[in-house]
C-alpha positions as CSV (number, residue, x, y, z in Angstrom):
1,M,157.7,18.0,133.5
2,K,160.3,20.3,135.0
3,P,163.4,18.9,136.7
4,F,163.4,18.9,140.5
5,L,165.9,21.3,142.0
6,Y,166.7,21.1,145.7
7,I,168.4,24.2,147.2
8,T,170.0,23.7,150.6
9,R,169.5,27.3,151.8
10,K,167.5,30.4,150.7
11,I,169.6,32.2,148.2
12,P,168.8,35.7,147.0
13,D,165.4,36.0,145.2
14,N,166.9,37.2,141.9
15,G,168.5,33.7,141.4
16,I,165.3,31.9,142.4
17,K,163.2,34.0,140.0
18,M,165.5,33.2,137.1
19,L,165.2,29.4,137.8
20,E,161.4,29.2,138.3
21,D,160.6,28.8,134.6
22,Y,162.9,25.8,134.3
23,F,162.7,23.9,137.6
24,N,160.4,22.7,140.3
25,I,162.2,24.2,143.3
26,E,162.3,23.1,146.9
27,L,164.2,25.2,149.5
28,W,165.5,24.2,152.9
29,P,163.8,26.9,154.9
30,E,166.0,27.0,158.1
31,C,169.2,29.0,158.8
32,P,171.3,26.1,160.0
33,P,172.3,23.7,157.1
34,P,170.1,20.7,156.5
35,P,171.4,17.5,158.2
36,K,173.2,15.1,156.0
37,E,170.3,12.6,156.3
38,I,168.0,15.2,154.8
39,I,170.4,15.9,151.9
40,M,170.6,12.1,151.3
41,K,166.9,11.8,151.3
42,K,166.4,14.7,148.9
43,V,169.2,13.7,146.5
44,R,167.4,10.4,145.7
45,D,164.8,12.4,143.7
46,A,166.7,15.5,142.8
47,D,167.8,16.3,139.2
48,A,169.9,19.2,140.4
49,L,171.3,20.6,143.7
50,V,172.3,24.0,144.8
51,T,174.8,23.6,147.7
52,L,176.9,25.6,150.1
53,L,180.4,24.9,151.5
54,T,178.7,23.6,154.7
55,D,177.0,20.8,152.8
56,P,178.8,17.4,152.8
57,I,178.4,16.3,149.2
58,D,180.6,13.3,149.6
59,R,180.7,9.9,148.0
60,E,177.9,8.5,150.2
61,V,175.6,11.3,149.2
62,L,176.3,11.2,145.5
63,E,175.9,7.5,145.2
64,K,172.5,7.8,146.8
65,S,171.3,9.9,143.9
66,K,169.2,8.3,141.2
67,K,168.7,11.1,138.8
68,L,171.2,13.8,139.9
69,R,172.9,15.5,136.9
70,I,174.4,18.7,138.3
71,V,175.5,20.3,141.6
72,A,175.7,24.1,141.5
73,Q,177.9,25.3,144.3
74,Y,177.0,28.7,145.8
75,A,180.7,29.5,146.4
76,V,184.1,29.5,144.7
77,G,185.5,26.6,146.7
78,V,184.3,23.1,146.2
79,D,186.2,21.2,148.8
80,N,183.0,19.9,150.3
81,I,182.2,18.0,147.1
82,D,183.7,14.7,146.1
83,L,184.7,15.8,142.6
84,E,186.1,12.4,141.7
85,T,182.9,10.6,142.5
86,A,180.8,13.3,140.8
87,T,182.8,12.9,137.6
88,R,182.6,9.1,137.7
89,L,178.8,9.3,138.0
90,G,178.5,11.9,135.2
91,I,177.4,14.7,137.6
92,Y,178.4,18.2,136.6
93,V,179.8,20.5,139.3
94,T,179.8,24.3,138.9
95,N,180.8,27.2,141.2
96,T,180.8,31.0,141.3
97,P,184.3,32.2,140.6
98,G,185.6,35.8,140.2
99,V,182.5,37.5,141.5
100,L,183.7,37.4,145.2
101,S,187.2,38.8,144.6
102,N,186.5,42.5,145.4
103,A,184.2,41.8,148.4
104,V,186.8,39.5,150.0
105,A,189.6,41.9,149.2
106,D,187.6,44.7,150.9
107,L,187.0,42.6,154.0
108,T,190.7,41.6,154.1
109,W,191.7,45.3,154.2
110,A,189.1,46.0,156.8
111,L,190.7,43.3,158.9
112,I,194.2,44.5,158.2
113,L,193.3,48.0,159.3
114,G,191.2,46.8,162.2
115,I,194.0,44.6,163.7
116,T,196.9,46.9,163.0
117,R,195.1,50.0,164.4
118,R,193.4,48.1,167.2
119,I,190.0,49.3,166.2
120,V,188.0,46.6,167.9
121,E,190.0,47.2,171.1
122,A,189.4,50.9,170.8
123,D,185.7,50.5,170.3
124,E,185.5,48.3,173.4
125,H,187.6,50.9,175.3
126,V,184.9,53.5,174.7
127,R,181.8,51.3,175.1
128,S,183.0,49.7,178.4
129,G,183.6,53.1,180.0
130,K,187.4,52.5,180.3
131,W,188.0,55.7,178.3
132,E,185.8,57.8,180.6
133,E,187.4,56.1,183.7
134,S,190.9,57.1,182.4
135,K,189.9,60.8,182.8
136,T,192.0,61.7,179.7
137,G,190.7,62.4,176.2
138,W,194.1,61.7,174.6
139,H,197.3,60.1,175.7
140,P,200.6,59.7,173.8
141,R,200.7,55.9,174.5
142,M,197.1,55.0,174.4
143,L,196.2,52.1,172.0
144,L,199.2,52.4,169.8
145,G,199.1,50.5,166.5
146,M,201.2,50.0,163.5
147,E,201.4,52.4,160.5
148,L,201.2,50.6,157.2
149,R,203.3,53.0,155.0
150,G,206.7,51.5,154.3
151,K,205.8,48.1,155.6
152,K,205.8,44.8,153.7
153,L,202.6,42.9,152.9
154,G,203.1,39.2,152.2
155,I,200.4,37.6,150.1
156,I,200.2,33.8,150.2
157,G,198.3,32.8,147.0
158,L,198.2,35.5,144.3
159,G,195.1,34.3,142.6
160,K,192.1,36.6,141.8
161,I,191.5,37.5,145.4
162,G,195.1,37.7,146.4
163,L,195.8,40.0,143.5
164,E,193.0,42.4,144.4
165,V,194.3,42.6,148.0
166,A,197.8,43.2,146.7
167,K,196.7,46.0,144.3
168,K,195.0,47.8,147.1
169,A,198.2,47.8,149.1
170,Q,199.6,50.5,146.8
171,C,197.1,52.9,148.3
172,F,198.7,52.5,151.7
173,G,202.3,52.7,150.4
174,M,203.2,49.1,151.2
175,Q,205.7,46.9,149.4
176,V,204.1,43.6,148.2
177,I,205.9,40.3,148.4
178,Y,204.1,37.1,147.4
179,Y,204.3,33.3,147.4
180,S,202.2,31.3,145.0
181,R,202.2,28.0,143.2
182,S,203.3,29.7,140.1
183,R,205.0,33.0,139.3
184,K,202.7,35.9,138.3
185,E,205.1,37.7,135.9
186,N,202.5,40.1,134.6
187,A,201.7,41.2,138.2
188,E,205.4,41.6,138.9
189,K,205.9,43.7,135.8
190,N,202.7,45.8,136.1
191,F,202.7,46.4,139.9
192,G,206.2,45.8,141.1
193,F,205.3,42.8,143.2
194,K,208.2,40.5,144.3
195,Y,208.0,36.7,144.3
196,V,209.7,35.0,147.2
197,D,209.6,31.6,148.8
198,L,207.3,31.0,151.7
199,E,210.0,31.0,154.3
200,T,211.3,34.4,153.1
201,L,207.8,35.8,153.0
202,L,207.1,34.8,156.6
203,K,210.4,36.2,157.9
204,E,210.1,39.5,156.1
205,A,206.4,40.5,156.0
206,D,204.8,42.9,158.5
207,V,201.3,41.7,157.5
208,V,200.8,38.1,156.1
209,S,197.5,37.6,154.3
210,I,196.4,34.1,153.1
211,H,194.4,33.5,149.9
212,V,194.7,29.9,148.9
213,P,192.1,27.2,148.3
214,L,191.9,24.3,150.7
215,T,193.7,21.3,149.2
216,E,195.8,18.5,150.6
217,E,198.8,20.7,149.8
218,T,197.5,23.8,151.6
219,K,195.9,22.1,154.6
220,L,197.9,23.1,157.8
221,M,200.4,25.0,155.7
222,I,200.8,27.5,158.5
223,G,201.8,25.7,161.7
224,E,204.1,26.2,164.6
225,R,207.2,26.3,162.5
226,E,205.8,28.9,160.1
227,L,204.4,31.1,162.9
228,K,207.7,31.1,164.7
229,L,209.3,32.4,161.4
230,M,207.2,35.5,161.5
231,K,208.3,38.7,163.2
232,N,206.9,39.2,166.7
233,T,205.5,42.5,165.4
234,A,203.7,40.9,162.4
235,Y,200.0,40.3,161.9
236,L,198.4,37.3,160.3
237,I,195.1,37.6,158.2
238,N,193.1,34.7,157.0
239,T,190.1,35.0,154.7
240,S,190.7,31.8,152.8
241,R,189.9,28.5,154.7
242,G,190.3,27.8,158.4
243,K,192.1,24.5,157.9
244,V,195.0,26.2,156.2
245,I,196.2,27.2,159.7
246,D,196.9,24.9,162.7
247,E,194.5,26.7,165.0
248,K,196.0,25.3,168.2
249,A,199.5,26.6,167.1
250,L,198.0,30.0,166.3
251,I,196.3,30.2,169.7
252,R,199.7,29.6,171.3
253,A,201.3,32.2,169.0
254,L,198.8,34.8,170.1
255,E,198.9,33.9,173.8
256,E,202.7,33.8,173.9
257,N,203.2,36.8,171.5
258,W,205.1,35.0,168.8
259,I,203.2,37.4,166.5
260,A,201.5,40.7,167.3
261,G,198.0,39.6,166.3
262,A,195.7,38.0,163.9
263,A,192.4,38.7,162.1
264,L,190.3,35.7,161.0
265,D,187.2,35.3,158.9
266,V,187.5,31.5,158.7
267,F,188.0,28.8,161.3
268,W,188.8,25.1,161.7
269,N,185.2,24.5,162.9
270,E,182.4,26.8,161.9
271,P,180.5,28.3,163.6
272,L,183.3,29.0,166.1
273,S,182.4,28.1,169.7
274,K,182.0,31.1,172.1
275,N,184.3,29.0,174.4
276,S,187.2,28.9,171.9
277,P,190.4,30.4,173.4
278,L,190.4,32.7,170.4
279,T,187.4,34.6,171.8
280,K,189.3,35.4,175.0
281,L,192.2,37.1,173.3
282,K,192.5,40.9,172.7
283,N,195.1,40.6,169.9
284,V,192.7,38.9,167.4
285,I,189.7,40.0,165.4
286,L,187.1,37.4,164.6
287,T,184.4,37.6,161.9
288,P,181.8,34.9,161.0
289,H,182.9,34.0,157.4
290,I,181.6,37.2,155.8
291,G,184.1,37.5,153.1
292,S,181.5,37.7,150.3
293,A,178.8,39.2,152.4
294,T,177.7,42.2,150.4
295,V,174.3,42.5,148.8
296,E,175.9,43.0,145.3
297,T,178.1,39.9,145.6
298,R,175.6,37.6,147.0
299,E,173.0,38.6,144.3
300,K,175.6,38.1,141.6
301,M,176.4,34.7,143.0
302,A,172.7,33.7,142.8
303,E,172.6,34.9,139.2
304,M,175.7,32.8,138.3
305,I,174.1,29.8,140.0
306,A,171.0,30.3,137.8
307,E,173.1,30.8,134.7
308,N,175.0,27.5,135.3
309,L,171.8,25.6,135.8
310,I,169.9,27.1,132.9
311,A,172.8,26.5,130.5
312,F,172.8,22.8,131.6
313,Y,169.0,22.6,131.3
314,K,169.4,23.8,127.6
315,G,172.0,21.1,126.9
316,K,174.9,23.5,127.0
317,I,178.2,23.3,129.0
318,P,177.7,25.5,132.1
319,P,179.9,28.6,132.0
320,N,181.6,27.7,135.4
321,L,182.1,24.0,135.1
322,V,184.6,22.7,137.6
323,N,185.1,19.1,136.6
324,N,185.6,19.4,132.9
325,E,186.3,15.7,132.5
326,V,182.6,15.0,133.0
327,I,181.9,16.2,129.5
328,N,183.5,13.0,128.2
329,I,181.2,10.8,130.4
330,R,177.8,12.5,129.9
331,K,176.5,15.3,127.7
332,P,174.9,18.3,129.5
333,G,171.1,18.3,129.9
334,F,168.4,16.3,131.7
335,R,167.2,14.2,128.7
């Protein structure tokens, strides 16, 4: 009898096809995530789960499971999963690292260019008829933005994604400074990046881009104090996690022009309410958590999910195991 696999959202078909020979699969069919009560009900009988960041795989959920042996996260981050409880219960947790880096870096640069050159404002200027009403096709002071060449890009978190963003900065003639938990000496040597402390980065950078995981250490790492350290001509970009930034402080910073603008793909609460003060501001670009939203990346993520689950099914350690300590508690496999 095949193990029962519950998938909390419809992932790309290539991943599902890879899994069909090994698992009896049930999918949550709706766009909104399944309520926690549904997850708790399904986890009682599931041998394996495929989850997203929006799914609360906490202690209460995990301790309801009777047969659960593996949670395969369709994401890099696993901050929605209680890793300590999973490990204690002998439940393997996997993710999809690396594959998202280029897509998120591309979006980061789209946001940098969009906010510094006021592209969303300019598009609205045309669509609303304001351009036509101005009776001028070109004006020396219309929608002036910031040129990137010669400016400093500050990267907070020079991991895989941060590194890809930093490397692309060379195409725009920007100097890269970075702050990270550890020095990246190879990147400094190969690309000329400069390591600085966080305070220096915030004071000097013309564009600050955040690329850290959400942990107790990084939660609210950018608050009022940090925002006031930034230049009033600087821009803040966040494609990491919403809770890294104190959103209320950021709204004040944008309203009171402590900084020039922000471009955000992630938020404290998702989806962001249409009534959020952020949606009323012109000096901010808002995108709905689409960092990895390319066909190529999402299909590769589905493939990695399948590879992790199939390896476990065959009694092998999954290639993207997150909680390595679990190996000492239970061997991989469903037998």
